[in-house]
GUVEX-823879 format. One line per field, with one value per residue (C-alpha): residue in three letters; chain; residue number from 0; z, y, x. Coordinates in steps of 0.1 Angstrom, whole numbers, plus 5000, padded with zeros to 4 digits. Layout:
BEGIN
code <- [ALA; ...];
unit <- [A; ...];
pos <- [NUM; ...];
up <- [Z; ...];
north <- [Y; ...];
east <- [X; ...];
//
This chain:
BEGIN
code <- [MET; LEU; PRO; GLN; SER; VAL; ARG; LEU; PHE; CYS; LEU; LEU; PRO; LEU; CYS; LEU; ILE; ILE; ALA; ALA; CYS; THR; GLU; THR; SER; ASP; THR; GLN; VAL; LEU; ARG; VAL; GLY; HIS; ASN; LEU; ASP; THR; ARG; HIS; SER; VAL; HIS; GLN; ALA; LEU; GLN; PHE; MET; GLY; GLU; ARG; LEU; GLU; GLN; TYR; SER; ASN; GLY; THR; MET; GLN; LEU; LYS; ILE; TYR; ALA; SER; GLY; GLN; LEU; GLY; ASN; GLU; ARG; GLU; MET; LEU; GLU; LEU; LEU; GLN; ILE; GLY; SER; LEU; ALA; MET; THR; LYS; VAL; SER; ALA; ALA; THR; LEU; GLU; SER; PHE; VAL; PRO; GLU; MET; GLN; LEU; PHE; GLY; LEU; PRO; TYR; VAL; PHE; GLN; SER; TYR; GLN; HIS; ARG; TRP; ALA; VAL; LEU; ASP; SER; ASP; ILE; GLY; SER; HIS; VAL; LEU; SER; THR; MET; ASN; LYS; ALA; HIS; LEU; GLN; GLY; LEU; ALA; PHE; MET; ASP; ALA; GLY; SER; ARG; SER; PHE; TYR; SER; CYS; HIS; GLY; ALA; ILE; ASN; SER; PRO; ASP; ASP; LEU; LYS; GLY; LYS; LYS; ILE; ARG; VAL; MET; ASN; SER; PRO; SER; ALA; VAL; LYS; LEU; VAL; ASN; ALA; LEU; GLY; GLY; ALA; ALA; THR; PRO; LEU; SER; TRP; ALA; GLU; LEU; TYR; GLY; ALA; LEU; GLN; GLN; GLY; VAL; VAL; ASP; GLY; ALA; GLU; ASN; ASN; PRO; PRO; SER; PHE; TYR; SER; SER; GLY; HIS; TYR; GLU; LEU; CYS; LYS; ASP; PHE; ASN; LEU; ASN; GLU; HIS; THR; ALA; ILE; PRO; ASP; VAL; ILE; ILE; ALA; SER; ALA; HIS; ILE; ILE; LYS; GLN; LEU; SER; SER; ASP; GLN; GLN; THR; TRP; LEU; ALA; GLN; ALA; ALA; THR; ASP; ALA; ALA; LYS; GLU; GLN; ARG; ARG; LEU; TRP; ARG; GLU; ALA; GLU; LEU; GLN; ALA; LEU; ASN; ASN; VAL; LYS; SER; HIS; GLY; VAL; ARG; VAL; THR; HIS; VAL; ASP; LYS; ALA; PRO; PHE; ILE; ASP; LYS; VAL; ALA; HIS; LEU; HIS; GLN; ALA; PHE; ASP; GLY; SER; ASP; ILE; GLY; ASP; LEU; LEU; LYS; GLN; ILE; LYS; ALA; LEU; ALA; VAL; ALA; GLU; SER; GLU; VAL; GLN];
unit <- [A; A; A; A; A; A; A; A; A; A; A; A; A; A; A; A; A; A; A; A; A; A; A; A; A; A; A; A; A; A; A; A; A; A; A; A; A; A; A; A; A; A; A; A; A; A; A; A; A; A; A; A; A; A; A; A; A; A; A; A; A; A; A; A; A; A; A; A; A; A; A; A; A; A; A; A; A; A; A; A; A; A; A; A; A; A; A; A; A; A; A; A; A; A; A; A; A; A; A; A; A; A; A; A; A; A; A; A; A; A; A; A; A; A; A; A; A; A; A; A; A; A; A; A; A; A; A; A; A; A; A; A; A; A; A; A; A; A; A; A; A; A; A; A; A; A; A; A; A; A; A; A; A; A; A; A; A; A; A; A; A; A; A; A; A; A; A; A; A; A; A; A; A; A; A; A; A; A; A; A; A; A; A; A; A; A; A; A; A; A; A; A; A; A; A; A; A; A; A; A; A; A; A; A; A; A; A; A; A; A; A; A; A; A; A; A; A; A; A; A; A; A; A; A; A; A; A; A; A; A; A; A; A; A; A; A; A; A; A; A; A; A; A; A; A; A; A; A; A; A; A; A; A; A; A; A; A; A; A; A; A; A; A; A; A; A; A; A; A; A; A; A; A; A; A; A; A; A; A; A; A; A; A; A; A; A; A; A; A; A; A; A; A; A; A; A; A; A; A; A; A; A; A; A; A; A; A; A; A; A; A; A; A; A; A; A; A; A; A; A; A; A; A; A; A; A; A; A; A; A; A; A; A];
pos <- [0; 1; 2; 3; 4; 5; 6; 7; 8; 9; 10; 11; 12; 13; 14; 15; 16; 17; 18; 19; 20; 21; 22; 23; 24; 25; 26; 27; 28; 29; 30; 31; 32; 33; 34; 35; 36; 37; 38; 39; 40; 41; 42; 43; 44; 45; 46; 47; 48; 49; 50; 51; 52; 53; 54; 55; 56; 57; 58; 59; 60; 61; 62; 63; 64; 65; 66; 67; 68; 69; 70; 71; 72; 73; 74; 75; 76; 77; 78; 79; 80; 81; 82; 83; 84; 85; 86; 87; 88; 89; 90; 91; 92; 93; 94; 95; 96; 97; 98; 99; 100; 101; 102; 103; 104; 105; 106; 107; 108; 109; 110; 111; 112; 113; 114; 115; 116; 117; 118; 119; 120; 121; 122; 123; 124; 125; 126; 127; 128; 129; 130; 131; 132; 133; 134; 135; 136; 137; 138; 139; 140; 141; 142; 143; 144; 145; 146; 147; 148; 149; 150; 151; 152; 153; 154; 155; 156; 157; 158; 159; 160; 161; 162; 163; 164; 165; 166; 167; 168; 169; 170; 171; 172; 173; 174; 175; 176; 177; 178; 179; 180; 181; 182; 183; 184; 185; 186; 187; 188; 189; 190; 191; 192; 193; 194; 195; 196; 197; 198; 199; 200; 201; 202; 203; 204; 205; 206; 207; 208; 209; 210; 211; 212; 213; 214; 215; 216; 217; 218; 219; 220; 221; 222; 223; 224; 225; 226; 227; 228; 229; 230; 231; 232; 233; 234; 235; 236; 237; 238; 239; 240; 241; 242; 243; 244; 245; 246; 247; 248; 249; 250; 251; 252; 253; 254; 255; 256; 257; 258; 259; 260; 261; 262; 263; 264; 265; 266; 267; 268; 269; 270; 271; 272; 273; 274; 275; 276; 277; 278; 279; 280; 281; 282; 283; 284; 285; 286; 287; 288; 289; 290; 291; 292; 293; 294; 295; 296; 297; 298; 299; 300; 301; 302; 303; 304; 305; 306; 307; 308; 309; 310; 311; 312; 313; 314; 315; 316; 317; 318; 319; 320; 321; 322; 323; 324; 325; 326; 327; 328; 329; 330; 331; 332];
up <- [8540; 8570; 8568; 8575; 8606; 8623; 8614; 8632; 8658; 8666; 8662; 8689; 8719; 8744; 8771; 8746; 8733; 8750; 8746; 8731; 8760; 8793; 8817; 8855; 8881; 8887; 8857; 8821; 8805; 8768; 8752; 8734; 8714; 8695; 8681; 8702; 8734; 8767; 8767; 8738; 8740; 8727; 8756; 8782; 8767; 8766; 8800; 8807; 8785; 8808; 8844; 8828; 8813; 8850; 8868; 8844; 8850; 8886; 8881; 8860; 8828; 8826; 8797; 8792; 8771; 8751; 8738; 8713; 8687; 8711; 8692; 8657; 8631; 8629; 8599; 8620; 8647; 8624; 8612; 8646; 8653; 8625; 8636; 8672; 8684; 8696; 8712; 8702; 8687; 8679; 8639; 8615; 8590; 8564; 8577; 8571; 8534; 8522; 8547; 8541; 8509; 8525; 8549; 8513; 8523; 8552; 8526; 8502; 8510; 8525; 8537; 8568; 8566; 8599; 8633; 8648; 8615; 8613; 8648; 8636; 8611; 8630; 8658; 8636; 8623; 8592; 8617; 8631; 8590; 8585; 8612; 8606; 8575; 8589; 8603; 8564; 8576; 8607; 8626; 8647; 8648; 8680; 8683; 8664; 8681; 8670; 8649; 8641; 8608; 8583; 8569; 8549; 8563; 8544; 8547; 8514; 8518; 8526; 8509; 8512; 8479; 8454; 8434; 8463; 8459; 8421; 8420; 8459; 8470; 8498; 8521; 8521; 8542; 8521; 8513; 8478; 8486; 8497; 8469; 8446; 8471; 8468; 8431; 8422; 8441; 8418; 8441; 8438; 8466; 8478; 8499; 8533; 8561; 8595; 8609; 8576; 8576; 8597; 8577; 8544; 8553; 8569; 8534; 8512; 8498; 8505; 8508; 8533; 8543; 8559; 8593; 8624; 8646; 8676; 8650; 8632; 8669; 8686; 8656; 8657; 8621; 8632; 8635; 8601; 8586; 8595; 8576; 8591; 8567; 8585; 8551; 8567; 8538; 8552; 8587; 8591; 8626; 8647; 8649; 8686; 8666; 8678; 8671; 8656; 8669; 8704; 8705; 8697; 8730; 8751; 8767; 8754; 8789; 8784; 8749; 8761; 8786; 8762; 8737; 8763; 8777; 8743; 8737; 8771; 8759; 8726; 8739; 8766; 8738; 8719; 8747; 8755; 8717; 8715; 8746; 8728; 8695; 8715; 8732; 8696; 8679; 8710; 8712; 8674; 8670; 8701; 8684; 8652; 8631; 8614; 8616; 8591; 8587; 8547; 8523; 8517; 8487; 8460; 8478; 8477; 8444; 8428; 8441; 8436; 8410; 8439; 8449; 8415; 8409; 8432; 8420; 8420; 8444; 8482; 8490; 8467; 8484; 8520; 8505; 8497; 8532; 8547; 8526; 8534; 8573; 8567; 8548; 8577; 8607; 8591; 8582; 8620; 8628];
north <- [2184; 2206; 2243; 2256; 2270; 2241; 2219; 2242; 2244; 2206; 2201; 2229; 2210; 2199; 2224; 2250; 2236; 2255; 2275; 2308; 2322; 2304; 2312; 2299; 2311; 2342; 2352; 2353; 2345; 2356; 2342; 2365; 2359; 2378; 2368; 2392; 2390; 2401; 2432; 2447; 2475; 2455; 2429; 2454; 2473; 2443; 2435; 2473; 2461; 2430; 2456; 2477; 2452; 2436; 2470; 2477; 2443; 2444; 2413; 2392; 2395; 2388; 2381; 2353; 2366; 2341; 2361; 2351; 2333; 2305; 2301; 2303; 2334; 2366; 2351; 2316; 2336; 2357; 2324; 2306; 2339; 2336; 2298; 2314; 2290; 2323; 2358; 2384; 2389; 2418; 2421; 2442; 2462; 2444; 2407; 2420; 2427; 2392; 2392; 2429; 2448; 2479; 2473; 2480; 2520; 2514; 2502; 2531; 2558; 2590; 2584; 2607; 2639; 2636; 2622; 2644; 2640; 2601; 2599; 2628; 2600; 2567; 2583; 2597; 2586; 2574; 2553; 2535; 2531; 2514; 2490; 2483; 2468; 2437; 2426; 2412; 2388; 2381; 2396; 2432; 2458; 2473; 2499; 2511; 2508; 2524; 2505; 2539; 2548; 2526; 2540; 2528; 2514; 2504; 2483; 2497; 2538; 2560; 2563; 2601; 2602; 2579; 2577; 2555; 2528; 2523; 2486; 2482; 2452; 2458; 2430; 2438; 2421; 2394; 2420; 2433; 2468; 2468; 2450; 2477; 2506; 2498; 2489; 2524; 2542; 2524; 2497; 2459; 2444; 2414; 2394; 2378; 2365; 2384; 2356; 2350; 2390; 2392; 2363; 2376; 2410; 2391; 2375; 2402; 2384; 2419; 2455; 2469; 2468; 2492; 2493; 2513; 2523; 2497; 2468; 2482; 2481; 2447; 2430; 2440; 2449; 2485; 2461; 2456; 2485; 2519; 2541; 2547; 2575; 2587; 2590; 2574; 2562; 2538; 2543; 2508; 2506; 2475; 2468; 2450; 2428; 2406; 2377; 2382; 2350; 2359; 2395; 2385; 2362; 2388; 2412; 2448; 2457; 2430; 2442; 2483; 2472; 2455; 2483; 2506; 2488; 2486; 2520; 2524; 2501; 2516; 2548; 2533; 2514; 2545; 2561; 2533; 2533; 2568; 2561; 2530; 2544; 2574; 2550; 2529; 2558; 2571; 2534; 2530; 2563; 2554; 2526; 2547; 2544; 2575; 2587; 2609; 2627; 2630; 2651; 2636; 2655; 2634; 2603; 2616; 2624; 2593; 2575; 2594; 2574; 2547; 2567; 2578; 2541; 2542; 2568; 2562; 2531; 2528; 2534; 2564; 2578; 2573; 2586; 2622; 2620; 2617; 2646; 2665; 2662; 2673; 2706; 2711; 2707; 2731; 2759; 2759; 2763];
east <- [5355; 5352; 5358; 5396; 5380; 5363; 5397; 5414; 5393; 5394; 5430; 5433; 5451; 5421; 5431; 5420; 5389; 5370; 5335; 5337; 5315; 5310; 5290; 5288; 5261; 5272; 5301; 5300; 5333; 5345; 5373; 5397; 5427; 5451; 5488; 5510; 5532; 5523; 5541; 5529; 5501; 5474; 5476; 5480; 5447; 5427; 5435; 5423; 5391; 5390; 5389; 5366; 5343; 5338; 5334; 5308; 5293; 5297; 5317; 5290; 5311; 5354; 5379; 5399; 5430; 5448; 5477; 5510; 5491; 5479; 5445; 5460; 5470; 5448; 5428; 5423; 5410; 5390; 5373; 5367; 5345; 5326; 5314; 5307; 5342; 5357; 5345; 5366; 5402; 5426; 5432; 5450; 5427; 5451; 5441; 5402; 5409; 5400; 5367; 5355; 5365; 5359; 5391; 5410; 5404; 5434; 5461; 5457; 5487; 5479; 5443; 5448; 5466; 5479; 5479; 5451; 5427; 5434; 5415; 5393; 5378; 5380; 5361; 5337; 5304; 5330; 5347; 5316; 5303; 5333; 5332; 5296; 5312; 5323; 5287; 5283; 5310; 5293; 5319; 5313; 5338; 5339; 5367; 5400; 5434; 5465; 5490; 5509; 5520; 5543; 5574; 5606; 5638; 5665; 5697; 5711; 5713; 5683; 5650; 5642; 5623; 5607; 5638; 5655; 5632; 5641; 5659; 5652; 5638; 5609; 5594; 5561; 5525; 5513; 5482; 5475; 5471; 5508; 5524; 5504; 5517; 5553; 5553; 5534; 5563; 5592; 5602; 5603; 5575; 5581; 5560; 5573; 5561; 5574; 5592; 5614; 5624; 5655; 5673; 5657; 5676; 5706; 5711; 5701; 5669; 5655; 5672; 5647; 5611; 5583; 5567; 5562; 5590; 5581; 5580; 5609; 5631; 5612; 5624; 5661; 5658; 5681; 5708; 5712; 5693; 5709; 5683; 5647; 5628; 5594; 5579; 5547; 5529; 5498; 5485; 5469; 5445; 5439; 5407; 5388; 5364; 5337; 5314; 5283; 5269; 5283; 5270; 5234; 5235; 5241; 5212; 5214; 5229; 5256; 5267; 5265; 5288; 5313; 5310; 5315; 5349; 5361; 5360; 5378; 5406; 5410; 5418; 5443; 5465; 5466; 5481; 5507; 5513; 5522; 5548; 5563; 5564; 5587; 5607; 5614; 5629; 5648; 5661; 5671; 5686; 5709; 5723; 5733; 5703; 5696; 5658; 5652; 5616; 5614; 5591; 5562; 5551; 5569; 5555; 5520; 5519; 5533; 5507; 5477; 5462; 5458; 5431; 5417; 5409; 5382; 5364; 5323; 5329; 5320; 5356; 5360; 5332; 5345; 5375; 5357; 5340; 5377; 5391; 5361; 5364; 5401; 5392; 5361; 5392; 5413; 5389; 5380; 5417];
//
């Protein structure tokens, strides 16, 4: 029986059965898929990446972007990358957990001490090493994008401390790390698809969820949940990833242009994300949502053992390096 990714590719509409990388007499076109709409900062940044790539290559390389899940969900697009049927995609680091074990790092709570610390880590040799771990899965990590910090929101009272999670059913992604986190804090983790969540909140199947401000706003969940509590328990980045098979077909110059264009796009996306985050918070407040910056200390204490479980492992070593970088930064300041 054919692998799932191959079967998926064979089932695509005829107009989408295209080479991951096509070449005309003058131009090489790389196919890129993602599952977000065209208004999202990720799509805008990938368009920016295409512009930069054309500029760096003097018009000899282009991106063809397929948005809104036209080529499948994140897992399916990763599988297409692995067999070289798609050149690039953007996925959440959470989706990568089942492909690259090191990605469990980002599902752990309170890995980063601040926004500045997060990007100091991801832009350092630590971040480069994490991207390189994808090679074992026939993937090549190019750059990290911002997906914000995830916080709790509830339709039935504020979540200002772990005690407020007791008895509450909280929707989480279908991720082992996310389930462990909410359960450790005292809630009842309930994995559900994003598409099902609005109805589940409306019908009381779950009491709340956790996500970043732009997602809370764009989903319309603010219509049902009037408490958004910024405990910022995880900061799971998005990642621009290329197929290792496709990368090997490019010349060294082409690889350099692509890497630089991805770096430029990631920086642009972070700027766009921050704007979207501030706008989302202002919008939900205008609709009567109580946005609260909570004391993170009780949350951090409650989940400390989740870090300790990785002592002596590769992820444990990364956690030590990340903490050491935070200490070094504080000493400089």
